[in-house]
Backbone as ProteinMPNN parsed JSONL, in Angstrom:
{"seq_chain_A": "MEDALVPNATTIEAMRESRRRKGLPRYASVQALFDGLHADD", "coords_chain_A": {"N_chain_A": [[-19.143, -22.878, 25.443], [-19.233, -21.901, 22.084], [-17.316, -23.316, 19.342], [-15.064, -21.125, 17.778], [-14.253, -21.47, 15.134], [-16.185, -22.771, 13.839], [-18.911, -22.042, 11.9], [-22.048, -20.506, 12.789], [-25.58, -20.878, 12.407], [-26.638, -18.512, 11.435], [-24.458, -17.261, 10.35], [-23.818, -19.133, 8.282], [-26.07, -18.852, 6.683], [-25.771, -16.245, 5.753], [-23.442, -16.488, 4.237], [-24.315, -18.121, 2.241], [-26.339, -16.356, 1.158], [-24.627, -14.306, 0.181], [-23.394, -15.546, -1.843], [-25.443, -15.961, -3.612], [-26.18, -13.347, -4.338], [-25.145, -11.575, -7.063], [-24.203, -9.017, -7.398], [-22.269, -8.221, -5.612], [-19.135, -6.897, -4.8], [-15.869, -8.31, -5.634], [-12.626, -9.204, -4.599], [-9.171, -9.5, -5.462], [-7.235, -9.592, -3.601], [-6.338, -9.024, -0.237], [-5.228, -6.503, 0.152], [-6.288, -5.147, -2.099], [-8.974, -5.221, -1.324], [-8.955, -3.504, 0.898], [-8.025, -1.116, -0.297], [-10.397, -0.609, -1.94], [-12.362, -0.319, -0.003], [-11.312, 2.131, 1.092], [-11.504, 3.84, -0.955], [-13.145, 6.168, -1.068], [-12.152, 7.895, 0.687]], "CA_chain_A": [[-18.778, -21.797, 24.493], [-19.125, -22.356, 20.721], [-16.023, -23.165, 18.628], [-15.047, -19.933, 16.957], [-14.014, -21.911, 13.784], [-17.444, -23.397, 13.316], [-19.898, -21.059, 11.735], [-23.377, -20.721, 13.283], [-26.611, -20.917, 11.327], [-26.664, -17.104, 10.882], [-23.207, -17.034, 9.39], [-23.988, -19.947, 7.129], [-27.094, -18.296, 5.755], [-25.269, -15.002, 5.273], [-22.494, -16.962, 3.243], [-25.117, -18.504, 1.095], [-26.896, -15.231, 0.488], [-23.567, -13.601, -0.459], [-23.106, -16.349, -3.156], [-26.647, -15.699, -4.545], [-26.128, -11.945, -4.866], [-24.074, -11.482, -8.083], [-23.622, -7.725, -7.574], [-21.249, -7.987, -4.626], [-17.796, -6.766, -5.302], [-14.87, -9.356, -5.266], [-11.294, -8.54, -4.587], [-8.187, -10.397, -5.777], [-6.187, -9.667, -2.457], [-6.656, -8.293, 1.017], [-4.821, -5.109, -0.13], [-7.299, -4.707, -3.023], [-10.099, -4.94, -0.562], [-8.705, -2.292, 1.695], [-8.125, -0.068, -1.309], [-11.709, -0.427, -2.343], [-12.971, 0.16, 1.156], [-10.948, 3.388, 1.41], [-11.579, 4.649, -2.186], [-13.804, 7.435, -0.905], [-11.418, 8.76, 1.738]], "C_chain_A": [[-18.558, -22.425, 23.022], [-17.716, -22.322, 20.128], [-16.077, -22.03, 17.702], [-14.819, -20.302, 15.511], [-15.166, -22.548, 13.139], [-18.493, -22.381, 13.089], [-21.269, -21.463, 12.253], [-24.331, -20.767, 12.159], [-26.764, -19.551, 10.667], [-25.609, -16.907, 10.001], [-23.384, -17.903, 8.098], [-24.976, -19.417, 6.09], [-26.609, -16.976, 5.154], [-24.194, -15.4, 4.149], [-23.252, -17.386, 2.02], [-25.821, -17.401, 0.335], [-25.741, -14.404, -0.299], [-23.226, -14.254, -1.844], [-24.35, -16.094, -4.098], [-26.554, -14.333, -5.056], [-24.946, -11.758, -5.738], [-23.513, -9.992, -8.027], [-22.637, -7.386, -6.56], [-19.873, -7.904, -5.218], [-16.876, -7.977, -4.826], [-13.525, -8.735, -5.51], [-10.283, -9.673, -4.691], [-7.18, -10.579, -4.509], [-6.862, -8.838, -1.335], [-6.359, -6.751, 0.722], [-5.861, -4.388, -1.101], [-8.622, -4.293, -2.3], [-10.103, -3.716, 0.201], [-8.719, -1.028, 0.792], [-9.563, 0.307, -1.768], [-12.471, 0.207, -1.184], [-12.617, 1.718, 1.41], [-10.955, 4.341, 0.092], [-12.207, 6.015, -2.002], [-13.228, 8.422, 0.095], [-10.654, 9.876, 1.056]], "O_chain_A": [[-17.776, -23.359, 22.847], [-16.98, -21.371, 20.39], [-17.006, -21.924, 16.901], [-15.172, -19.488, 14.658], [-15.112, -22.844, 11.945], [-18.979, -21.844, 14.085], [-21.633, -22.636, 12.173], [-23.905, -20.696, 11.006], [-26.996, -19.465, 9.461], [-25.826, -16.392, 8.904], [-23.127, -17.44, 6.987], [-24.787, -19.5, 4.876], [-27.061, -16.641, 4.059], [-24.082, -14.65, 3.179], [-22.881, -17.053, 0.895], [-25.926, -17.426, -0.891], [-26.018, -13.886, -1.38], [-22.843, -13.597, -2.811], [-24.175, -16.036, -5.315], [-26.854, -14.152, -6.236], [-23.819, -11.773, -5.243], [-22.435, -9.753, -8.57], [-22.141, -6.26, -6.613], [-19.482, -8.735, -6.038], [-17.103, -8.557, -3.764], [-13.294, -7.924, -6.406], [-10.489, -10.72, -4.079], [-6.436, -11.555, -4.414], [-7.813, -8.085, -1.544], [-7.17, -5.878, 1.029], [-6.22, -3.225, -0.918], [-9.252, -3.272, -2.575], [-11.068, -2.951, 0.205], [-9.354, -0.023, 1.112], [-9.85, 1.49, -1.952], [-13.169, 1.2, -1.391], [-13.468, 2.485, 1.861], [-10.459, 5.467, 0.121], [-11.842, 6.95, -2.715], [-13.701, 9.537, 0.311], [-10.001, 10.676, 1.726]]}, "name": "protein", "num_of_chains": 1, "seq": "MEDALVPNATTIEAMRESRRRKGLPRYASVQALFDGLHADD"}
C-alpha cells in the first residue's frame, strides 16, 4: 500500500497545473474557503 502522505504522479501533476492556472481562487483561511464554497446556498 502506498504511503498516504506521499503524492502519486497524478496528484503531483494536478498540483503543478493548479500553480500554472492563475484564475483559480485562493483563500486566506479554511473558513474563507467554506464560505466561498457555500456562497450560492
